[in-house]
N, C-alpha and C positions, 0 to 999 in steps of 0.2 A: 127230605134229602133230594138233591138234584144230581143228574148226570148231564154234563155239557159236551156238545160236539162242535168243534171249530173247523169249518171248511168253507172255502169259496167255490168248491166244485159241486154244482147243483146235482149232477148225476150221482156223485158219491153220497150226497145228502139223501137223495131219494132211495138209494140202495140200502143205506143204513136204516132209514125210516121204515122201509118195507120189512126189513129183517126184524126190527123191534116189534112191529105189529104182529107179524107171523109167529114170532116166538113168545109173544105176550109179555115182553120186557117192560112195556109201558104201564102195565098194571102193577108192577112192583117198584117202579121208580119214575119220578117226573123227569122228562127229557126236554132239553132246550137246544136248538140249533142256531148257530150264527156264523157269519163269515166276516164280522166286523170286530176288530180287536177291542175297541172301547166298549162295545156291547158285552163282549166276553168278560171284561173287567167289571162292568156294572153287575152282571149276574153273579160273579164270584164275590163281589162286595156285599151283596144283599141276601145271599143264600148260604146255607151250610151245604157245601158241594161234596157230593159222594165221590164222583170220579169224572175225569175229563179225557176226551179223545181229541187229539190235535192233528190235523192234516198238515204235514210239514212243508207243503208247497210254497208257503210264504218265505221259506228259508230257515236254516238251522239257527241262526242268530236270533231271529224273531221268535222262533219256537222256544228257545231257552229263555228269552225275555218274558214270554207269556207264562212259562212254567214258574219262573221266579216270582212273578206277581201273584199267581194263583196260590202258591204255597205260603206267601206272606200273610194272606187273609184266611186261607184254609190249609193249615200246615199238614194235615193228614190226608189230603185229597190223593186219590189214586190216579196217576196220569199216564196215559198211553199215547205214544206218538206213532202216527201212520206214515210210512214212507210214500214217496210219489215218484212218478216216472221222470220228472224234470230235474230232480236233485239226487245226486249220489253222494251222501256224506262220507267224509274220510273217517278212518278209525279214531282219529283224535276228536272229531266232532261228535261221534257216537259216544265216546267216553265222557265228553262234556255234557251230553244230554243226560246220561245216567247220574253224573255228579250233581247236576242241577236239581235232581229229585224225580226224574222220570222212572216209572215202575217198569214199563215194557216199551220196546221199540220193534215195530214190524217193518222190515225192509221191503221195498218194492221188488217184485210183485208179491203182495200178500194176498192170502185167500180169505174170503168172507168167513170161512170156518174158524180161522184164527181169531177173528174179532168176536164171533159168537162164543167161542170158548173163553175168551178174555172177559166178556160181559158176564157170562155165567159165573166165573170165578169171583168177579167183583161183587155181584149180587149175593152170592153165597156168603160173602164176607160182610154182608149187611150194609156197610157204608164205605167199603174200600179201605177200612182201617182194621187193625188187629183188635180183637176184643179187649185187649189191655188198654189200647189207646182210646177206645170209645168212652171209657169212664172219665176221661179228662176233658171232654169237649162239651160245651154248652150247646144244647139243641137249637136254641133260637138264633144265636149270633154266629155260631161256628168258632167262637173264641175259646180259649182255655177256661175251665171252670174253677171253683174254689178248691176242689179236691187236688187239682194239679198245682194250684197256687201254694198250698201249704207244703206239698211235696217238694216243689222247686225252692221255696223259701229255706227249708232246712238244708238243701244242697248248697244254696248260695251262701248261707251263713257259714257252713263248714268250709267252703272255698275261701271266703273272706278271712276267716280265722287262720287258715293255713298259709295264705299268701299275703296277709296283712293288707287287705284291700277294703273297699267300701261298696255299699250299694244303697239304693234309695227306693222307697215305695211312694207311689202317687195313689191316693184314694180319691176317686172321682164320683161325684153325685150330680145328676141332672136336676137343675133348679126347677121347682114347681111342676114336676113331671106328672103329678096327680091330676093337674088341670088338663093335661093332654089326654089322659085316659078318660076323664069325665066328659070332656068336650067332644072328642073325636072318636072315642071307642078304642077297643083293644087292638084291632088290626092296624090302625094308624100308629098307635103307641108302640107296637112291636116293630113296625117298619122304622120308626124313629130310633129305637134301641139298636137296630142293625146299622143304621147310618152313623150313629154316634160311635159305635164300635169300630166302624171302618175308618173314620177320621182319626180316632186315637191310634189305630194300627198304622195308618199312613204317615203319621207325624212322630213316630218313634223309630229308633234304629232297629235294624234286623236282629240285633243281639238282645234287644229288650223284649219282654214278654207282656202280653196284654190278656187280662182275664175279665170275664163278667163275674162280678162278685155276687150278684143277685139283685132282682128288681131293677132299679135304675142306677145301680152302682157298678163301677168298673175299677180295676186295680191295674197299675203298670209297675213292673219291676225293672228298675234301671241298673244294669250291671256296672260295676266300677264307677259309680257316680256319687258325688257328695251332694250335700244339701244345696249348695250354691248352683251347681250345674243342673240339679233336678228342678230348681225353681225356674230356670230359663226354659226347660222342656215343658214344664207345667204351664207357664205363661203362654208359650206358643200354642199349646193345646187349647187353652182357654180362649185365646183370641181367634183361632181358627173356627171354633164352634160358635162363638159370639157373632162373628161376621158372616156366618153361613145362613142362607135361606134354605130350609129343608122343604123341598118341593115333593110332596107325596103324590102317589098315583091318583088319589082321590081329589087331586087339584087343590089340596090345602097347602098353603105356604106358611111354614112355622119358623119363628125365631126362638132359639133356645140358648141357655147359658148353663155353665157348670161351675160348681165349687170344688176346689181341689185341695186336699190336705197332703202334706209332705212329711215324711220321717225317714231318717237314714241311719244306717249302721256304720260305725259304732257310735256316732254322735248322739243319737236320740234314744237308743236302746241297745241292750246286749243280747236279747233273745228275739225270736221271730214274733212271739206274742206281744212283747213290749213294742216292737216297731209297728206292727199292725194296729195296735191300740192307739199309739201316738198319732199315726197317720189318720186314723178314723176320727179321733178327737179333734185334730187340727181341721179336718174337713167340716165337722159340725160347728166348730168355732167360727169358721168362715161363713157358714150359712146363717149363723145367728147375727152376723154383722151386716154385710151388704149383699151377700150372695155374689155370684159371678166373680169369684175372687180366688187367689191362691194363698193358702195360709200354712205356715210352717210350724212344725212341732217346737222348734226353738222359740218362736214367738209365743207359743202357748205356754212353754215352761218358764220363760223369763219375763213374760208380759211386756215384750218389746213393742 
């Protein structure tokens, strides 16, 4: 688990870094510092982020933008915003900060003891999450896990029945992933899983949920989406991954593809078990044909 600090203020960075070492916080959590927004995004994309401290000197709007991005890939991250001397936010802006998902806001001038107390509270909570939420997070990717998938599926089914709506499941498998493991080893393979998870998250709506199903398989739950619309989402995902060169830190450049199975409620099944099984079977049918393909349950059922 990581804690990230975003600041362009080198004096503040040194002050926080010194405090971390004196209090031995760095022995309990990995810390990364950056003043570059893209680097911050890259860190949140490739790590399960415990908590984030953001220096608001770049402006409240930019801060809210960063918060939104972080929570998209790490939905349970604990975010604290630090006030600065150059910006005095209005009450409306502070309200927006908290509505965006910020846990704490320390107005300027804040004391280092405030930050120490906040870090202590964060670490005592292990990951910045409640113990209940922790069981829903995949340790490797920071995405939701299968436990949360089946919990949300039941809720989505109930909502669809009550409101007479639909939803769809994308079952995604990385083609020939075993060869990545065999050729480059587990560290590279784990990095690839993180990157694939990021691309899936970036190419779905904020209302859609992304899960790591296990191994090299992912699931996306698309709210109020029928099979036809789900097919377009799946095709976009497939093409994004197919056209991407995965540049790993070990200087390996990999080309990967995925096979995606689609099933929707109520078209392809009436229970969550039926829908998951149909999406899974559709994915495997695609892998048995050409791979790098989107395959629907409808095609599987009617041999279209």
